[in-house]
C-alpha positions as CSV (number, residue, x, y, z in Angstrom):
1,X,199.7,-92.5,-7.1
2,X,203.1,-92.5,-5.4
3,X,203.7,-95.3,-2.9
4,X,203.9,-94.0,0.7
5,X,206.7,-95.5,2.8
6,X,206.4,-95.5,6.6
7,X,206.1,-97.4,9.9
8,X,202.8,-97.8,11.7
9,X,204.2,-99.3,14.9
10,X,206.9,-97.2,16.7
11,X,207.5,-96.7,20.5
12,X,209.1,-93.7,22.1
13,X,210.7,-93.2,25.5
14,X,207.2,-92.3,26.8
15,X,206.5,-96.0,27.1
16,X,209.2,-98.6,26.5
17,X,211.2,-97.1,23.6
18,X,214.7,-95.5,23.9
19,X,214.2,-92.4,21.8
20,X,212.4,-89.1,22.1
21,X,209.5,-88.6,19.7
22,X,211.4,-85.9,17.7
23,X,214.4,-88.3,17.4
24,X,212.0,-90.9,15.9
25,X,210.8,-88.4,13.4
26,X,214.3,-87.3,12.5
27,X,215.4,-91.0,12.0
28,X,212.3,-91.6,9.9
29,X,213.1,-88.6,7.7
30,X,216.7,-89.6,7.3
31,X,215.5,-93.0,6.1
32,X,213.2,-91.4,3.5
33,X,210.0,-92.4,5.2
34,X,206.8,-90.4,4.5
35,X,205.0,-91.2,7.8
36,X,205.2,-92.9,11.1
37,X,202.7,-93.6,13.9
38,X,203.9,-93.3,17.5
39,X,202.0,-96.1,19.2
40,X,203.2,-96.0,22.8
41,X,201.7,-98.4,25.4
42,X,198.6,-96.9,27.0
43,X,199.7,-93.2,26.6
44,X,199.5,-90.4,24.1
45,X,202.2,-88.3,25.8
46,X,204.7,-89.1,23.1
47,X,202.3,-88.0,20.4
48,X,201.6,-84.8,22.3
49,X,205.3,-84.1,22.6
50,X,205.9,-84.8,18.9
51,X,203.2,-82.4,17.9
52,X,204.8,-79.6,19.9
53,X,207.7,-79.6,17.4
54,X,207.8,-78.3,13.9
55,X,207.9,-81.3,11.6
56,X,209.1,-81.6,8.0
57,X,206.7,-80.2,5.4
58,X,206.0,-83.5,3.6
59,X,206.2,-85.8,6.6
60,X,203.1,-87.2,8.2
61,X,202.7,-88.1,11.9
62,X,199.7,-90.4,12.4
63,X,198.3,-90.1,16.0
64,X,198.4,-93.6,17.5
65,X,198.4,-95.7,20.6
66,X,198.8,-99.4,21.6
67,X,196.3,-100.4,24.3
68,X,196.7,-103.4,26.5
69,X,193.3,-105.0,27.2
70,X,192.0,-108.1,29.1
71,X,191.2,-111.1,26.9
72,X,192.5,-114.5,27.7
73,X,194.6,-113.2,29.4
74,X,195.5,-110.0,27.4
75,X,196.0,-108.7,23.9
76,X,197.1,-105.4,22.3
77,X,194.9,-103.2,20.2
78,X,196.5,-100.5,18.1
79,X,194.5,-97.3,17.5
80,X,195.2,-94.9,14.5
81,X,194.0,-91.4,13.8
82,X,192.8,-91.1,17.3
83,X,191.8,-87.7,18.7
84,X,194.4,-87.3,21.5
85,X,192.2,-84.5,23.1
86,X,189.2,-86.8,23.4
87,X,187.7,-86.6,26.9
88,X,186.8,-90.2,27.2
89,X,190.1,-91.4,25.8
90,X,192.0,-89.3,28.4
91,X,189.8,-90.5,31.2
92,X,190.5,-94.1,30.2
93,X,194.2,-93.4,30.1
94,X,194.2,-91.6,33.5
95,X,192.5,-94.7,35.1
96,X,195.2,-96.9,33.5
97,X,197.9,-94.6,35.0
98,X,196.3,-94.8,38.4
99,X,196.5,-98.6,38.2
100,X,200.1,-98.3,37.1
101,X,201.0,-96.1,40.1
102,X,199.3,-98.7,42.4
103,X,201.3,-101.5,40.8
104,X,204.5,-99.3,41.0
105,X,204.0,-99.3,44.8
106,X,203.7,-103.1,44.9
107,X,206.8,-103.4,42.6
108,X,209.0,-101.3,44.9
109,X,207.8,-103.2,47.9
110,X,208.8,-106.4,46.3
111,X,212.2,-104.9,45.2
112,X,212.9,-103.8,48.8
113,X,212.8,-107.5,49.9
114,X,216.0,-108.1,48.0
115,X,217.6,-104.7,47.2
116,X,218.5,-101.6,49.2
117,X,216.4,-98.7,47.8
118,X,216.8,-95.5,49.8
119,X,215.6,-92.9,47.3
120,X,212.0,-94.0,46.8
121,X,210.8,-90.4,45.9
122,X,213.4,-90.2,43.2
123,X,212.1,-93.2,41.4
124,X,208.5,-92.2,41.8
125,X,209.1,-89.0,39.9
126,X,210.8,-90.4,36.8
127,X,209.7,-88.5,33.7
128,X,208.4,-89.9,31.4
129,X,207.2,-92.5,33.9
130,X,207.1,-96.1,32.8
131,X,208.3,-99.3,34.3
132,X,210.9,-99.8,31.6
133,X,212.3,-96.3,32.4
134,X,212.3,-97.2,36.2
135,X,214.3,-100.4,35.5
136,X,216.8,-98.5,33.4
137,X,217.2,-96.0,36.3
138,X,217.8,-98.9,38.7
139,X,220.5,-100.2,36.4
140,X,222.2,-96.8,36.1
141,X,222.2,-96.4,39.9
142,X,223.7,-99.9,40.3
143,X,220.7,-101.2,42.3
144,X,220.4,-104.1,39.8
145,X,223.0,-105.5,37.5
146,X,221.0,-105.2,34.2
147,X,217.6,-104.9,32.7
148,X,217.3,-108.7,32.5
149,X,217.9,-109.3,36.2
150,X,216.3,-112.6,37.1
151,X,214.5,-111.3,40.1
152,X,213.1,-108.3,38.2
153,X,211.7,-110.7,35.5
154,X,210.3,-113.0,38.1
155,X,208.3,-110.4,39.9
156,X,207.2,-108.4,36.9
157,X,206.6,-111.0,34.3
158,X,209.1,-112.0,31.5
159,X,207.7,-109.4,29.1
160,X,206.9,-106.3,31.1
161,X,206.5,-104.1,28.0
162,X,206.8,-100.9,29.9
163,X,204.0,-101.6,32.3
164,X,203.5,-104.1,35.1
165,X,199.9,-104.5,36.0
166,X,197.3,-107.0,37.2
167,X,194.6,-104.7,35.9
168,X,193.7,-104.2,32.2
169,X,190.5,-102.7,30.8
170,X,188.2,-105.0,28.9
171,X,188.7,-105.7,25.2
172,X,185.3,-104.1,24.4
173,X,186.2,-100.9,26.4
174,X,189.5,-100.7,24.6
175,X,188.0,-101.0,21.1
176,X,185.2,-98.6,22.0
177,X,187.5,-95.9,23.4
178,X,189.5,-95.9,20.2
179,X,186.4,-95.8,18.0
180,X,184.7,-93.1,20.1
181,X,187.8,-90.9,19.8
182,X,187.5,-91.1,16.0
183,X,190.2,-93.8,15.7
184,X,190.7,-97.0,13.8
185,X,191.2,-100.1,16.0
186,X,193.6,-102.7,14.7
187,X,194.6,-106.1,16.2
188,X,198.3,-105.9,17.0
189,X,200.8,-108.7,16.1
190,X,198.4,-111.7,16.1
191,X,201.4,-114.0,15.7
192,X,202.3,-113.3,19.3
193,X,199.0,-114.7,20.5
194,X,198.9,-118.3,21.5
195,X,195.9,-119.0,19.2
196,X,195.5,-121.7,16.6
197,X,194.0,-120.7,13.3
198,X,190.4,-121.6,14.2
199,X,190.7,-119.8,17.5
200,X,192.1,-116.7,15.8
201,X,189.2,-116.7,13.3
202,X,186.8,-116.8,16.3
203,X,188.6,-113.9,17.9
204,X,188.6,-111.8,14.7
205,X,184.9,-112.6,14.2
206,X,184.2,-111.3,17.7
207,X,186.4,-108.3,17.2
208,X,184.8,-107.3,13.9
209,X,181.4,-107.4,15.6
210,X,182.6,-104.9,18.3
211,X,184.3,-102.6,15.9
212,X,187.7,-103.9,14.8
213,X,188.8,-102.3,11.5
214,X,192.3,-103.8,10.8
215,X,194.9,-106.5,11.4
216,X,198.6,-105.9,11.8
217,X,199.6,-108.5,9.1
218,X,203.2,-107.5,8.8
219,X,205.4,-107.6,12.0
220,X,209.0,-108.7,12.6
221,X,207.8,-111.7,14.7
222,X,205.6,-113.1,11.9
223,X,206.8,-115.8,9.6
224,X,206.0,-115.6,5.9
225,X,203.3,-118.2,6.3
226,X,201.7,-116.2,9.1
227,X,201.7,-113.0,7.1
228,X,200.0,-114.8,4.2
229,X,197.4,-116.3,6.6
230,X,196.7,-112.9,8.2
231,X,196.4,-111.2,4.8
232,X,193.8,-113.8,3.8
233,X,191.9,-113.2,7.0
234,X,192.0,-109.4,6.6
235,X,190.7,-109.6,3.0
236,X,188.0,-112.1,4.0
237,X,186.7,-109.9,6.8
238,X,187.2,-106.6,4.9
239,X,189.8,-105.3,7.3
240,X,192.6,-102.8,6.8
241,X,196.0,-104.4,6.3
242,X,198.7,-102.7,8.4
243,X,202.2,-103.4,9.6
244,X,205.2,-101.9,11.3
245,X,208.5,-102.7,12.9
246,X,207.4,-102.4,16.5
247,X,210.6,-100.3,16.8
248,X,212.0,-99.6,20.3
249,X,215.7,-99.1,19.8
250,X,218.7,-100.2,17.7
251,X,219.7,-103.2,19.9
252,X,217.8,-105.8,17.9
253,X,219.4,-105.5,14.5
254,X,216.8,-107.8,13.0
255,X,214.1,-105.1,13.3
256,X,214.2,-102.6,10.5
257,X,212.7,-99.2,11.4
258,X,210.4,-98.3,8.5
259,X,210.0,-101.9,7.3
260,X,206.4,-101.3,6.0
261,X,204.9,-99.3,3.2
262,X,201.2,-98.7,2.9
263,X,199.2,-97.0,0.2
264,X,196.1,-97.1,2.3
265,X,197.1,-94.2,4.5
266,X,194.5,-92.1,2.7
267,X,191.9,-94.7,3.3
268,X,192.7,-94.4,7.0
269,X,191.9,-90.8,6.9
270,X,188.6,-91.4,5.0
271,X,187.7,-94.0,7.6
272,X,188.5,-91.7,10.4
273,X,186.4,-88.9,9.0
274,X,183.5,-91.4,8.6
275,X,183.9,-92.5,12.2
276,X,183.9,-88.9,13.4
277,X,180.6,-88.3,11.6
278,X,179.0,-91.5,13.1
279,X,180.4,-91.1,16.6
């Protein structure tokens, strides 16, 4: 069987990436990739937009998402082959969006303590709405000097990842909503968690019990030793091995869009079909 080359972790401008979904597909095709998964933070709007366009005959778009969930204090769960029309998934995402709007109001209130912001309505209507796009607009308008403004980072957290929130759904809810939509839950970039090996094993054991089906073993932030460790864990727990570039833009030249190839894409589809029968 021909090896399939692709990227299972890509972000569009509908969360904290810089490119439109169709631009991501065009870039992938130009690089000779067979598939990508758009895994925006807590939204499927980028996937919906991508599916409106005619794609290339042999190219595959895997419907994906990256959920932020509460767990000591938070982790990310990737979901693949989700049903983006699933009622419960969309209810879950709508609640997240309401929490984001609430936090947007808090954020603007904090900004007004230091900066003069006269066009509140303008910033509340940014499309696609995300905090990273809000900050980019503030830079363009000269309200702040750059995206790494110290005050912005201080009030939003060093890594705002497109969303500033004190509220995240529970880990169990996040995994369940992916599975109930016919999807495959995968632990994202475990190397970014502040867990030692034994703690990570405990986490994976718990996640497997509640429905985890894979680990993102390959990620730009992982060392070779970490990758080897995660591969061993995935095999021991009978989990899918996934990977991707976590691509957002071309600023970080160390991140290679399309860095990962994966022959198990067909296994993903078989698993998704099995889940749809069960759930």
